[in-house]
C-alpha positions, 0 to 999 in steps of 0.5 A: 610462343614457348613452342617456337623457342623450343624449336630453335633450340632443337635445331642447334647442336646441344652443348653437352654439359661437361662431365667432370672426371676424377683422377682415379677414374682415368684409364689408358687409351681414354680421352675427352676428360674434363677435370679440376685439379691442383698443380702440385709441381711443374718441372721443365723436362725439355727446352730447345729451339726448333728450326721451323720453315722460316729462319726464326726458332720456334722453341719447344718447351715441355714440362711434367706437372704433377696434378691431382684432386681428392682421389689421386695424382697424375703427371700432366705433360704441358707443352709450350704456352701451357707451361705458363698456366701450369704453375705449382699452387694453381687450380686448373680446369682441364677440358677435353684432356686425353691419356697418353702412354709414356714408357708404360705409364699414364700421362694426361695431356691436352692437344689442340682440341682441349684447353686449360683454364686457371680457376678459383683455388679448389677446396679439396686436399690432394690425395698424393699417395695415389699417383696413377703415373706410377702404375705401370701398364703392360700392352697385352694383345688379346687374340680373339678366337 
């Protein structure tokens, strides 16, 4: 009987258990990160109505949120409905987050493939002195000989 249920499980694509990343492990050009972070602050940086194909205005709302865990902090760019979730003092789980580069520094973002979940308050102290978004990266083209 047990072998039968094993066979069914083998046919289904295995759901990968999320590997939780710490903020200080984030690197430019990487994606697929799942992490738990506290939202320290959220500042709206862009708010405008955008004409769409129909006559109603679709607002564009972008907020830069400083988020962090016990290893460091990074700026998370929240868009539209994400802004409502990213309130200061909230603990969130970011699933399938990616690193965007903005003016040479890292920003964490979630596109349509990821999601944000508000979760129980985390019991870590955010290491605020290690802000990864303050590190400036320079794009260096490596020429292979």
